[in-house]
Steps between C-alpha positions, in 0.01 A plus 500: 500500500758780494243746368255403777775549759581838348134612514462366855821677612384831351162467671669432835732798457206723407297382801796549732545858373132576555506356853816695583340824376183431703708433813680833457167682456355322804802595710480863385127514583560347843764766575268777381205384711722434802625860474141629484398275790785616723477872414123534544374756751229251597544195718466190281460157656479189281293203615520138387318206660347728766843621622711806432798400288652836407467870571672819397715739703211744556318224691779485757511876552121535514447215747837550674593136486745256346453256214508209745202648685277491190619225263328160534225644721130500414319836456250440779784498755539876444130580542264516795312178573184640336456745213264803523228299323517237777664231288803325647825632350625146426183414305512829309869454416438147375 
């Protein structure tokens, strides 16, 4: 029973170390990609569930607006009612 507890304890410690290392790598990657996202010379807008949920600083300078103006809005709200091909902007955005 003691040997089983010893093996189990070592396995838990090993798993914890691996998870901790992965969390550090994940955090480092998130910081790196956030830095790239924010320093891009292109406007980047991220969409989830048909709504904007994040955008970089270039977006605000390009469109001369605030974060509150864009976030949680749907793309079709920033387009004309119909696209050049005649399709409704809301349908095309969906």
